[in-house]
PAVEXFI-134377 format. One record per residue (C-alpha): x, y, z. Coordinates in steps of 0.001 Angstrom, whole numbers, padded with zeros to 6 digits, always signed. Example, Ala and Ser with C-alpha at 12.3 -4.5 7.8 and 13.67 -1.06 7.14 Angstrom:
BEGIN
+012300-004500+007800;+013670-001060+007140;
***
This chain:
BEGIN
+120298+155400+168728;+121877+152036+169564;+120643+150047+172532;+121905+147213+174711;+119414+144479+175533;+120044+142350+178634;+117746+139386+179112;+117855+138178+182727;+116714+134571+182509;+117337+132679+185740;+119805+131874+188521;+120661+128690+190367;+122106+127552+193702;+122075+130986+195363;+123215+131580+198932;+120289+131532+201432;+119901+134878+203237;+116538+134929+205036;+117576+132636+207906;+115214+129883+206750;+117335+128367+203990;+115831+130512+201244;+116027+134004+199698;+113968+136643+197858;+116287+137442+194945;+116120+140243+192401;+118648+141603+189896;+119970+145132+189397;+121824+146007+186191;+124061+149109+185854;+125224+150283+182443;+126534+153682+181340;+125061+155532+184379;+121716+153782+183899;+120199+151373+186408;+117274+148973+186077;+116048+146044+188138;+113895+142974+187793;+111002+141852+189924;+111554+139959+193207;+111062+136202+193325;+109947+135037+196755;+111291+132100+198734;+113541+130453+196138;+117228+129768+195568;+116649+128993+191875;+114657+131984+190610;+113465+132426+187040;+112778+135985+185802;+112817+135905+181972;+112761+139720+181889;+114274+141978+179244;+116082+145184+180265;+116925+147772+177561;+119629+150461+177975;+120623+153341+175683;+124170+153491+174303;+125106+157133+174673;+128333+156875+172689;+128644+153921+170314;+132372+154443+169830;+132945+154140+173581;+131036+150858+173945;+134124+148604+174373;+135247+150749+177317;+131921+150456+179134;+131039+147790+181649;+127833+145936+182382;+127505+145245+186090;+124870+142685+187085;+124198+142492+190830;+121976+139932+192535;+120377+140966+195850;+118072+139500+198441;+115003+141645+199125;+114984+141885+202908;+112119+144098+204027;+112468+143315+207741;+116095+144430+208166;+118330+145993+205585;+116729+146754+202265;+118863+144275+200372;+121573+141639+200965;+124316+141011+198445;+124107+137616+196662;+126757+138039+193953;+127768+140034+190923;+129018+139680+187364;+131065+142264+185458;+131022+142018+181659;+133108+144077+179255;+131456+145910+176392;+133952+144305+174010;+132047+141011+174261;+128629+142428+173277;+127599+141189+169792;+125644+143450+167407;+122959+140944+166599;+120029+139331+168346;+120673+136002+166591;+124392+135708+167441;+124377+135645+171261;+123840+132456+173169;+122467+131972+176616;+125484+132011+178894;+125789+131059+182538;+128134+133270+184534;+129437+132235+187967;+128662+134890+190565;+131711+136734+191911;+132383+137946+195436;+132291+141606+196428;+135178+141226+198871;+137634+138703+200228;+135327+137597+203031;+132099+137364+201011;+130251+134049+201011;+128817+133724+197530;+127811+130800+195350;+125616+130079+192349;+125386+131417+188815;+123109+133470+186617;+121928+132980+183012;+122008+136052+180760;+121572+136870+177109;+123219+140139+176058;+123291+141829+172654;+123252+145279+171072;+120947+146533+168333;+120607+149727+166336;+117399+151703+166728;+114632+150367+164506;+116528+147249+163459;+115439+144821+166105;+113517+142753+163576;+115153+143609+160253;+118548+145009+159258;+119272+146378+155835;+122526+145812+154062;+123584+149398+154623;+123050+149059+158352;+125069+145831+158381;+127929+147463+156473;+127887+150424+158851;+127942+148032+161806;+130963+146160+160470;+132817+149402+159741;+131957+150759+163184;+133193+147612+164936;+136448+147709+162984;+136953+151329+164045;+136178+150353+167618;+138774+147589+167553;+141378+150034+166270;+140544+152656+168887;+140332+150382+171912;+144111+149926+172386;+144673+153707+172141;+142057+154438+174788;+143269+151674+177037;+146724+153314+177103;+145200+156490+178528;+143628+154660+181460;+145928+154525+184474;+143878+152168+186649;+141033+149921+185687;+139023+147353+187519;+139534+143782+186449;+137064+142773+183763;+136476+139273+182573;+135144+139102+179041;+132782+136183+178534;+132206+134550+175186;+129950+131734+174152;+132078+128711+173456;+129889+127897+170508;+131217+130935+168684;+134749+129618+169075;+134065+126120+167815;+135291+125710+164287;+132833+122911+163669;+129305+124203+164378;+127932+120705+164264;+129751+119768+167446;+127957+119976+170744;+128656+123355+172397;+130092+123371+175870;+127655+125994+177154;+124056+124753+177358;+120967+126607+178474;+120089+124073+181160;+120626+125252+184744;+121951+121874+185884;+124595+121633+183174;+128146+121495+184537;+129850+122335+181245;+129423+126099+181236;+132599+127845+180148;+134089+131291+179803;+136852+132946+177835;+139569+134681+179827;+140717+137306+177370;+143883+139371+177637;+144707+142660+175930;+145813+142012+172383;+145287+138264+172623;+143167+136801+169851;+140076+134978+171166;+140955+131788+169303;+144309+131675+171128;+142812+132333+174562;+142174+129996+177466;+138685+128622+178101;+137561+127679+181606;+135114+124775+181911;+133046+123041+184580;+132901+119337+183668;+131152+116903+186045;+134217+115679+187933;+134005+113465+190988;+136465+115719+192813;+133938+118569+192604;+130766+116530+192989;+131981+114517+195981;+131288+111177+194305;+131673+109482+190976;+128420+108875+189213;+125628+106904+190793;+127912+104547+192669;+129252+107276+194985;+132524+105423+195351;+135871+107013+196083;+138222+106604+193161;+141655+107720+192140;+140078+108775+188844;+138349+111808+190342;+139701+114379+187842;+138145+112777+184770;+134641+111933+183677;+133454+108404+184185;+133533+106174+181099;+131800+102795+181185;+133137+099770+179342;+132007+096213+178834;+134987+093950+179548;+135375+090434+178198;+138358+088450+179483;+139022+085398+177299;+141331+083222+179399;+141581+079767+177841;+139696+076814+176388;+139719+073106+177160;+139003+069933+175220;+138019+071641+171974;+136697+069340+169220;+138815+068594+166126;+137450+070246+162992;+139969+069404+160245;+140235+066091+158388;+143918+066022+159294;+142964+065846+162970;+144334+069278+163924;+142743+072431+165315;+143987+076047+165027;+141640+077836+167449;+141022+081516+168043;+138181+083473+169652;+136035+086177+168102;+134125+088540+170413;+131352+090437+168629;+128870+093106+169752;+126936+094489+166808;+129444+095650+164177;+132384+095690+166603;+134526+092584+166544;+137643+091680+168492;+139820+088656+167658;+142501+086825+169647;+145586+085297+168079;+145319+081692+166905;+147311+078650+168057;+148340+075923+165664;+147303+072375+166501;+146190+073075+170025;+142996+071838+171662;+143751+073544+174984;+144832+077093+174055;+145562+079872+176565;+144873+083409+175350;+144531+085704+178411;+143132+088475+176225;+140869+091281+177499;+138444+093141+175227;+136879+096486+176191;+133793+097837+174401;+132742+101420+175111;+129213+101425+176513;+128226+104400+174387;+129122+102415+171243;+127260+099202+172048;+125082+098402+169048;+123420+095270+170369;+122129+093827+173616;+123908+090523+172993;+127575+089545+173367;+128546+086721+171021;+131794+084893+171867;+132675+082403+169128;+135521+079888+168968;+136698+079320+165390;+139232+077171+163598;+141724+079077+161452;+141664+077756+157915;+143058+078746+154532;+139772+079092+152686;+137125+079660+155322;+137358+079525+159105;+135278+076764+160662;+132787+077303+163453;+133703+075412+166646;+131308+076742+169297;+129986+079862+170919;+128605+081508+174055;+125969+084270+174023;+125409+086722+176906;+122707+089316+177441;+124330+092668+178276;+121541+093451+180705;+122559+090484+182855;+126285+091348+182994;+127412+092190+186560;+128905+095569+187422;+132300+095781+189092;+132657+098770+191396;+136189+099713+192499;+137850+098930+194831;+136305+095472+194438;+138656+092664+193451;+138912+091581+189816;+136118+089446+188386;+136948+085748+188611;+136692+083867+185255;+134415+080842+184987;+134092+077812+182717;+131276+077840+180172;+130182+074930+177984;+130294+075828+174287;+127050+075759+172314;+126219+074901+168745;+124597+077343+166319;+121239+075838+167233;+121748+076717+170892;+122345+073169+172121;+125339+072484+174361;+128214+070585+172801;+129276+067210+174155;+132809+068464+174855;+134624+071771+174631;+134493+074585+177148;+135921+078083+177498;+136948+080133+180543;+135603+083707+180502;+134909+086707+182693;+132430+089376+181589;+131680+092538+183561;+130807+096219+183309;+133531+098559+184573;+135174+101927+184105;+138569+103228+183025;+139713+102759+186642;+139758+099005+186041;+143256+097507+186066;+142425+095683+182828;+141844+098968+180995;+145428+099868+179887;+146237+096497+178253;+142792+095721+176865;+141805+095670+173206;+139426+098599+172675;+136504+098887+170330;+137809+102193+169001;+140665+100280+167339;+138592+097405+165950;+139957+097865+162425;+143602+097676+163512;+145887+094674+163198;+147552+093074+166207;+151002+094459+165349;+149874+098090+165370;+147612+097644+168395;+150517+097931+170854;+151260+101459+169603;+147808+102638+170699;+147870+101608+174370;+148508+103936+177300;+151882+103467+178981;+154130+104926+181676;+157839+105355+180900;+160820+106272+183046;+163827+107938+181483;+167219+106637+182674;+168872+108219+185689;+171744+110330+184369;+175104+111135+185972;+178098+113288+185128;+181183+111113+184635;+184610+112759+184852;+187919+111518+183496;+191155+113219+184564;+193848+112200+182074;+197155+112908+183819;+200056+111151+182096;+201364+108013+180384;+204546+106013+180797;+206838+104014+178509;+204986+104447+175228;+206333+102305+172386;+206283+104193+169037;+206561+102449+165692;+209766+104366+164902;+212228+104796+167706;+214052+108044+168266;+211518+110531+166923;+209472+113040+168899;+205969+111864+169832;+202872+114043+169463;+200293+112152+171474;+196731+112660+172598;+194148+110491+174339;+190865+109589+172706;+188058+108453+174983;+184790+106914+173892;+181721+106051+175963;+178891+104755+173815;+178248+107431+171206;+180155+110089+173167;+183713+110844+172136;+186313+113221+173591;+189934+113988+172663;+192577+115662+174804;+194951+118240+173406;+198389+117098+172257;+200842+116651+175081;+203360+119506+175379;+205990+116879+176320;+207021+115118+173099;+208464+112065+174771;+207585+108470+175576;+206373+109732+178965;+203835+112426+177954;+201653+114484+180301;+198240+115964+179576;+196647+116860+182938;+193243+117461+181314;+189758+116742+182645;+186912+115577+180394;+183209+115058+181155;+180706+112479+179912;+177110+111468+180559;+176590+108062+182179;+173337+106355+183067;+172215+103465+185212;+172694+100499+185277;+176234+101455+184089;+176494+098527+181675;+178770+100311+179183;+182544+100236+178747;+184772+103284+178426;+187515+102881+175812;+190802+104823+176147;+193162+105093+173173;+196582+106763+173264;+197144+108002+169734;+200247+109336+167990;+199000+112202+165816;+202298+113171+164110;+203477+112005+160728;+200190+112663+158930;+198587+109416+160073;+197185+108533+163485;+198578+105438+165123;+197121+103838+168255;+199930+103152+170724;+197758+101508+173363;+194178+100895+174469;+192274+100332+177682;+188699+099170+178267;+187208+100043+181634;+183653+099132+182755;+181722+102129+184054;+180303+100136+186952;+183796+100040+188484;+184061+103830+188654;+183892+105301+192154;+181011+107613+193109;+181594+111042+194575;+178876+112640+196709;+178898+116418+196959;+182215+117833+198203;+183815+114619+199385;+187462+113978+198541;+188324+113074+194967;+189261+109426+194430;+192930+108639+194067;+194439+108442+190598;+195544+104982+189417;+197947+103499+186888;+196323+101288+184242;+198121+099060+181751;+197697+099766+178048;+197418+097007+175422;+197605+096768+171663;+194223+097259+169988;+193938+093737+168593;+194660+092056+171924;+193127+094603+174295;+190046+092560+175064;+191834+089194+175401;+194864+090362+177353;+193115+092824+179649;+192087+090298+182269;+195113+088008+181876;+197839+090601+182421;+195968+092144+185261;+196716+088985+187197;+200300+088125+186202;+201703+091626+186880;+203746+091807+183618;+205309+095248+183058;+203383+097188+180428;+202900+100672+179023;+200750+102501+181505;+198411+105486+181714;+197713+107519+184832;+193972+108304+185258;+191535+109539+187857;+188016+108229+187176;+184850+109023+189109;+181115+109600+188812;+179833+112905+190196;+176500+111934+191783;+175937+115282+193483;+174928+117124+190306;+171600+117203+188500;+172028+116332+184838;+169830+118529+182673;+168011+116965+179741;+165634+119943+179430;+166283+123650+179167;+166951+125047+182632;+164336+127764+182009;+161534+125191+182303;+163037+122097+183830;+160797+119588+185598;+163410+118138+187953;+166072+119753+190121;+167061+116784+192298;+170652+115486+192469;+171389+112167+190798;+172325+110393+194051;+169267+109019+195807;+170823+109585+199245;+171000+113345+198599;+167382+113747+197569;+164787+115366+199793;+161297+114123+200566;+158403+115152+198364;+156348+118249+199146;+153229+117460+197163;+151409+115507+194486;+150541+116644+190970;+147514+115077+189301;+146572+115615+185671;+143387+114398+184065;+143390+114167+180266;+139712+114750+179568;+139788+115127+175809;+140281+117476+172892;+138028+119244+170437;+138204+120744+166965;+141416+118926+166047;+142491+119512+162468;+142825+116494+160160;+146483+115436+160143;+146035+112639+157586;+144545+112916+154121;+142922+109499+153984;+139113+109180+154142;+138591+112912+153809;+140951+113795+156661;+141396+112155+160024;+143517+112305+163177;+144704+109557+165522;+145592+111621+168584;+147396+110752+171801;+148918+112827+174625;+152351+112698+176230;+153241+114339+179551;+156706+114666+181059;+157532+115623+184633;+160775+114569+186271;+161918+111241+184886;+158339+109976+184522;+156700+110071+181110;+153071+109114+180492;+151360+108386+177235;+147602+108119+176818;+145969+105650+174497;+145540+106596+170857;+141965+107299+169826;+141637+106374+166181;+139887+108394+163498;+138310+111178+165578;+138695+114943+165694;+137128+115159+169166;+138800+112426+171255;+137833+111730+174862;+140621+110040+176823;+139502+110535+180445;+142772+109175+181818;+144413+110403+185010;+148065+110272+186101;+149978+111274+189236;+153493+112588+189916;+155414+113237+193110;+156556+116855+193435;+159884+117654+195111;+160080+121326+194141;+157098+123569+193289;+159237+125795+191030;+159214+123211+188243;+157324+122826+184975;+155258+119999+183517;+155229+119668+179722;+152230+118188+177892;+152112+117514+174161;+149537+116161+171720;+150599+114093+168713;+149092+112303+165748;+150013+108617+165693;+151457+107790+162266;+152757+104289+163176;+149423+102497+163369;+149561+102057+159603;+152629+099841+160003;+155105+102182+158296;+158419+102094+160147;+159802+105281+158565;+156747+107365+159490;+157023+110124+162086;+154342+111208+164518;+153099+114715+163743;+153029+117500+166319;+149579+118841+167155;+150524+121176+169994;+152272+121577+173331;+151888+123481+176582;+153849+124005+179787;+152488+124693+183276;+154638+125933+186148;+153508+124290+189360;+154264+127327+191531;+151486+129225+189711;+148876+126701+190891;+147018+127129+194154;+147074+124104+196427;+144010+121824+196332;+142477+123910+193554;+141069+122065+190537;+141792+123767+187207;+139738+122673+184219;+140424+124501+180960;+140566+124130+177220;+144152+124923+176180;+144809+126080+172596;+147121+123719+170722;+149494+126006+168838;+152288+124870+166553;+154727+127098+164699;+155364+125702+161224;+157350+127026+158258;+154066+128361+156900;+153350+130261+160135;+151429+129821+163375;+148696+127218+163270;+146037+126280+165796;+145265+122566+165664;+142476+122464+168247;+142002+122643+172026;+143133+120235+174743;+140846+119715+177739;+142754+119153+181004;+141975+118921+184715;+144923+119758+186986;+145306+119644+190754;+148360+120266+192926;+148088+118895+196464;+150606+119990+199084;+151562+117271+201567;+154280+119184+203459;+153617+122906+203767;+156683+123670+205863;+159042+121900+203469;+157460+123583+200479;+157773+127068+201986;+161404+126482+202976;+162155+125438+199377;+161897+129111+198364;+164958+129906+200477;+167099+127076+199153;+169276+127104+196012;+167552+126097+192822;+170112+123447+191883;+172009+120974+194099;+174973+122121+196177;+177630+120870+193736;+176433+123272+191016;+177586+126176+193191;+180602+124685+195012;+182171+123318+191821;+180248+125071+189026;+180191+123900+185431;+180206+126553+182733;+176871+127314+181096;+178273+126512+177649;+179521+123133+178866;+176199+122318+180560;+174280+123115+177381;+176623+120940+175334;+176208+118054+177788;+172436+118583+177720;+172325+117578+174076;+174277+114420+174917;+171818+113641+177724;+168894+114216+175369;+170346+111747+172869;+170598+109112+175609;+166989+109665+176714;+165774+109511+173106;+167542+106219+172430;+166492+104571+175690;+162801+105478+175340;+162852+104416+171680;+163821+100899+172820;+160803+100566+175131;+157814+098493+174077;+155838+100169+172688;+158523+102754+171854;+158225+106419+172637;+159488+107803+169337;+162469+110098+168968;+160510+112925+167325;+158108+112921+170268;+160837+113009+172917;+162834+115722+171127;+159745+117918+170785;+158942+117513+174486;+162534+118286+175532;+162896+121321+173209;+166162+120134+171697;+166534+123171+169428;+165428+125753+172005;+168721+127696+171855;+168917+127744+168058;+168935+131162+166364;+165483+132622+165820;+164781+136215+164858;+161195+135753+166063;+162335+134602+169499;+164858+137450+169677;+162049+139927+169050;+160005+138230+171770;+162879+138585+174249;+163260+142258+173326;+159513+142786+173799;+159746+141220+177269;+162550+143608+178173;+160532+146563+176909;+157575+145519+179067;+159854+145641+182085;+161234+149010+181003;+157693+150347+180615;+157227+150017+184373;+160358+152043+185025;+159396+154624+182431;+155926+154898+183987;+157475+155706+187386;+159758+158295+185758;+156809+159889+183920;+154849+159997+187171;+157752+161648+188976;+158205+164069+186092;+154541+165000+186406;+155086+165624+190117;+158079+167866+189418;+156236+169861+186750;+153083+170222+188880;+150791+168599+186316;+148499+167594+189179;+148924+170202+191955;+147004+168167+194559;+149238+165125+194083;+152374+167269+194109;+151345+168943+197384;+150693+165533+198958;+154146+164387+197819;+155657+167513+199401;+153905+166728+202685;+155110+163129+202611;+158604+164340+201763;+158738+166723+204744;+157454+164002+207085;+160126+161565+205962;+162853+164208+206203;+161839+165183+209712;+161504+161549+210744;+164048+159653+208631;+163528+156535+210706;+160137+156197+208973;+161619+155904+205464;+162221+152142+205449;+159031+151232+207379;+157002+153396+204996;+158647+151777+201985;+157927+148233+203153;+154413+149155+204268;+153809+150525+200794;+154991+147225+199286;+152669+145343+201634;+149656+147457+200688;+150386+147171+196962;+150750+143394+197236;+147515+143135+199229;+145726+145339+196690;+146965+143207+193780;+145550+140061+195426;+142144+140734+193925;+143739+140904+190450;+145744+137678+190844;+145707+135246+187901;+142973+132654+188283;+144144+130302+185571;+147306+128292+184883;+149850+129600+182354;+149790+128392+178765;+151516+128948+175441;+151016+132640+174619;+151068+133327+170889;+151317+137091+171343;+154177+136868+173845;+156024+134494+171493;+155595+136894+168550;+154345+133849+166648;+151128+135370+165334;+152903+138362+163731;+156139+136738+162588;+157181+137315+158989;+156993+134127+156870;+160677+134383+155958;+161652+134693+159622;+159741+131506+160417;+161273+129738+157425;+164728+130774+158629;+163943+129353+162073;+163150+125960+160562;+166137+125986+158231;+168735+123260+158778;+172246+123873+160077;+174242+124375+157949;+171702+126101+155756;+170028+124390+152797;+168728+127588+151183;+169880+129237+147985;+172621+131851+147926;+170310+134827+147357;+168142+133952+150346;+171163+133373+152571;+172610+136746+151489;+169351+138523+152315;+169167+136836+155729;+172800+137614+156441;+172238+141298+155660;+169182+141281+157929;+171174+139624+160694;+173899+142254+160302;+171266+144979+160662;+169824+143464+163829;+173262+142757+165265;+174295+146341+164518;+171457+147670+166662;+172340+145291+169480;+175961+146347+169089;+175001+150016+169420;+173047+149384+172616;+175928+147356+174094;+178359+150102+173140;+176203+152765+174815;+176032+150748+178035;+179806+150264+178003;+180314+153986+177433;+178177+154938+180436;+180035+152475+182655;+183445+153763+181528;+182384+157332+182271;+181522+156318+185833;+184978+154763+186255;+186641+157791+184658;+185462+160170+187394;+188405+159280+189666;+190826+157753+187163;+192428+161086+186066;+191958+160221+182411;+190566+163753+182190;+192690+165613+184781;+190503+168715+184836;+187285+166714+185264;+188767+164603+188045;+190173+167694+189769;+186791+169427+189616;+185064+166342+190993;+187424+165826+193943;+187259+169553+194831;+183468+169347+194665;+183581+166217+196840;+185704+168029+199447;+183290+170976+199521;+180317+168607+199869;+182044+166736+202700;+182654+169949+204660;+179159+171270+203947;+177456+168007+204964;+179579+167849+208115;+178507+171278+209407;+174922+171166+208065;+172154+168989+209552;+171061+166157+207303;+167410+167250+207406;+168287+170686+206036;+170328+169198+203211;+167517+166781+202324;+164963+169609+202335;+167134+171777+200057;+167723+168940+197591;+164073+167854+197672;+162741+171367+197112;+165167+171815+194236;+164027+168607+192584;+160335+169361+193172;+160575+173044+192246;+157827+174674+190232;+158111+174693+186399;+158454+178460+186528;+161933+177942+188004;+162958+175250+185551;+164990+175441+182351;+164894+173270+179293;+168654+172886+179203;+170187+169801+180872;+171348+170305+184478;+175016+170747+185392;+175586+167159+186724;+174250+165662+183481;+176458+167928+181397;+179491+167064+183518;+178824+163316+183207;+178368+163442+179440;+181739+165210+179068;+183661+162478+180873;+185906+160380+178609;+185264+156760+177617;+187251+154242+175613;+185024+154474+172539;+187500+156878+170882;+190254+154263+171277;+188502+151676+169112;+189713+150981+165579;
***
């Protein structure tokens, strides 16, 4: 017989229950109708039992459906027998079949009810063994175990479908089993005081490696202080990192080293094997560097800091002078203290004697990543990098340009001058703004005074430094000829706020292309008669210009600042680190140079690049203002491929996640490992886990609550709507502008990074995504089908007790119809209150199962990554086209069925079938008379009893109303 062994080790930080700040705790364990308990530990909040409890497994095949319930009580002999101190519920699916596999895991104690006051955690070690194999397992036993577990995994989904209601179970896993690299330090440690205990939150069907992992890192926001200094800091969502800072400011009166009488000085800062170098100045005895070096305290290899001034030379650099500091004597700067003031130091010779002249200004201190010198400093993790590539590794904050919709109403032109007089003119207007081009249709009036009356839209951005170019073009005769041009600066366009009156249209003079720029200003003054064009130009500042998909946009504010509302909260994100990253480069046996990018609103942040590590630790924190909680922040991880100096290189995608702010509880700190999943042509790939700390703080509760009753987009989107197709087309134009503007920043935020964050190809055809959408619809339909199955069971008396209760409720509601709506809303209230205990306790993340990414066919994924137009061979395209026809045929059938049902509803009174319509209107007349002379309660009782009648009075044939409806005509027989 198989057995489950539960080792109860210890507990920590329990709630005192004896009235004297202590407790007498013991543990009760329930499993498969068996109960055992440990001994009682007196007067302690940190008990240690180290007792082993053994339970029999009655049915091995039913183990995944069983639950281990661990309850901690206080032994109170003077009052009640026991007081509740907390509980843990563990699913049988997480029990390993080996004594060597399980790790000691610390589980946080859960509450028994909403109003319970519980704290602390308990350390357990749980595993299952077969009888007689506690010390030795034969190969046959091991094979039987593996086969049994595979059968269990196959049977679990089938048994879960049969369960109608289950209590919420959280399956805990040791994080060490998930780590791909066993040499790395596990997050869960046996020590009671360790803050890094973690747990898997597993969902049905979700693979453990794709699941979310909750952690408990030592954050200042949870501990109430940061480290030993106990100082308040804005960096309270990340772990403290200590750095040794050296600020090399300048030098004065340096000695001449060359025979030519010149000096090319630079400074070298060395600690052990780590060396940082400033740039050199040619022929300068008083150089100014203003360079800050940061050495991670954990990487310090020496107790001495050697700062050496050298002379740049062709063969060998000459020694000028140096300063040596003992790290133990370096002062510590504690924020919010002011920056450390630099001081002059006399240079010394190699022998230690001071030089007669030559001094250097320095500042040396110990600080943290909260220091203002941290972002721009040279870091010891990039010691092997040249100065050119160093800028691409620093953390930066970017702001994308503020975008506006610009409208051009092309009305008419006057007195055009064609090259050949007397012939009909076919004219159109071409408009260009930057890289955006639009063309009107040809004028229906083929004359020298054409009219178009067409409105075109563009994307403009501040500071409106571009020119819009108008060209009236004659398109007839096989060759386009420009009849006139106009250049108009965008900054002169009038702004329109919300539903204010449109600006007046104006006449503008047109000029020949070769003199348009020179004559534009001159003829504007002298008033000479010219060919003219009639335009209305304005900037619509009341819209929000989308550069992201509207399904997960991060900003919903209008472009005009005067129309924006005040913020409702603050979003803070701490980038703690990552683990188990896969090597993205092949050099040196595989390495990764990872950095993170986050986008919310128009603010982009980029962490520093940590070179050559698969387990980076950034510990950087950033803040955003929140104007609407129903928005999404996007966070991506990339491999920096530009630090090698190659301009044509592209940063590789490691993974991405999105978090909707409305799913976060206010003032709650979320710390999790998020799986980094990337879909590639070869399939779904996990590149590691990203460790984040997230907190949403509400600063205006009333404003935030009222946001739920306001429209999602600004007022103009509803008063003067823009078609969805047009908005999506303009979104790609807006994305191009954002990509180009951020690529011109220093250091640039590359185009491949911005496009990946903005999901440029989100609406491209994907069979995998179509299947995911269909699966989402089926999940919704499952709820409806469950209600119908339940009602069918009531009608067929499958559960007589439930059916009788439904009859009683039905009679009560019929007799007192005024209770129908109150009962309905009370039922909704109770269901919502009941579901509170099952609410999600973690932020959303990229779900591989929901995306159908883990089961997608390789050819479907390859088709998703194919270019447009396709670059595949004819045979592959033919196969995919046939597959698309098959899928589209099924969609077509469903759409046709829906249309048929709708047409049958309309055909009831349309007399398309005269006999059916006559029968229906006669039936309606009879029903009207019957309902008029019969009390409503009696009618409701008759109908209800007919619907709920016993199966003995039922027939398998469809009822008369269904037969009548199916015989009604539709327009399907009129199709070719």
